[in-house]
N, C-alpha and C positions, 0 to 999 in steps of 0.2 A: 539598516543593516538586514545582514542577511538572519533570515528568517524560516521555517518550514514550520507548518502547527498543521498537526493532524487532528481528526474529527470523527466521531459518527461510530470510534467502538460501542460496547458495552455487551449485556448478558444477553444472549439467541438461544432460544429452545434446538435442539438438532434439529436440521432439515429447513431451519429459517434461515433469513436474511438481512444480511447486512451490507449497505455500500461506505466506504470509508474517505474522508478529504482530507489534503494537503494543499495546503495555500499558502502561497508563496511567495514571499517576499525578498526584494535587496539583490533579484540580478534580473537579468535577460529569459525568464521564464520562458522564452517558447524556443530557446536555440539549445537549451538542453533535457540533454534524454532524462526522466522519473526511475525512481526503480521504489517497489515495494520489499522490503525485506520483516521477515519476523522473529520473532526466537522464544523459546522456553526457557525461563527459568535452569542456571542448570548447562542450558548446550548453547551453543554458536548460532548467531544471527546468522537466518539463512533469508537466501536473495530469494521471492517469487514470484512475482512481474519486472518490466523494463519496457517503457514505449519508449521508443528518441522521439529525438524531436523532428519529425514529420509523417510520425505518426506509426511507424511500424512497430509490433508486440512482440516479446518475445515472452512467452510463461514461464519460467523455468525450472518448475516443478510438476511432474506429470501428477501429484494429488491433486492437484489445483485445478489440471488443464479439464473443460470442458463447465467446470464447476466458478471460476472468477475470472473475472474479466477487468482488465487496465487500461485507465481514457481517459484524454485530459483536454480541460477547456482553455484555451490558448486564451482567451480576450477575459479570464476569470485570475487565471495562474494559477489552477487549481487542477491537480491531477486526482484520480479516483480507483478507486477498485471496489470493484463492484462484487460480491462472497455470494453464492448460494448457495441451496443444499449444506448449507454449513454440518460439520461433524465435532463430537468434542477434539479430533486431534489436531482442532483446525485454531483451538486456544493457543495465544496467543500475544505476547505485544506485536504489532501492526508496527512499523518504521517505515518514515518517508526518506532518499536519501538520491542526490545530487552528487552523481559517482562523480565526474570532472572536474568536483571540486571538495570535492569528500565532506560532507557535508548532510547535518542530520535534524532528522525531525526526533522531538521529546518523544514519540510514540501514544501509540491508544493498545487502552487493554483488550482484547476479542474474546470473550468466554463463552465456551457451546457447553451449555449445561440442562441438562432436565431437573 
C-alpha cells in the first residue's frame, strides 16, 4: 500500500542542522514530484519545497532559501530536506506529500530551541 515515512526530526539548537528523510513505497516514486510541508499548531500547513520527477526544485518560502535544500534519491525511493542555520521559527511538524495522489506522510517534529 501507499506509504510515506518521515524521519530525522528532533531537537536542535539554533544554528544547527538536520536532514529529514521521507521513504516512499507503494507507488512509482521516480515518476512523481515530491514536496515537503510544515505546520505549526493553530496555523495552516505551508509548502516548503518541491522537487519534480526530473529534479527541478522550487523553494516555496523565502525564509528558507539559502538554508534548506530538497533532494531525492530515486534508487532509494527517498526524498530529503537538508536544513541548516535553523531558527526557532523553523519549529514545526514537517510532512512529506505527493501532490498528484494527494498523499501525506505522518510527519516528523522539528524543534529548534536552546
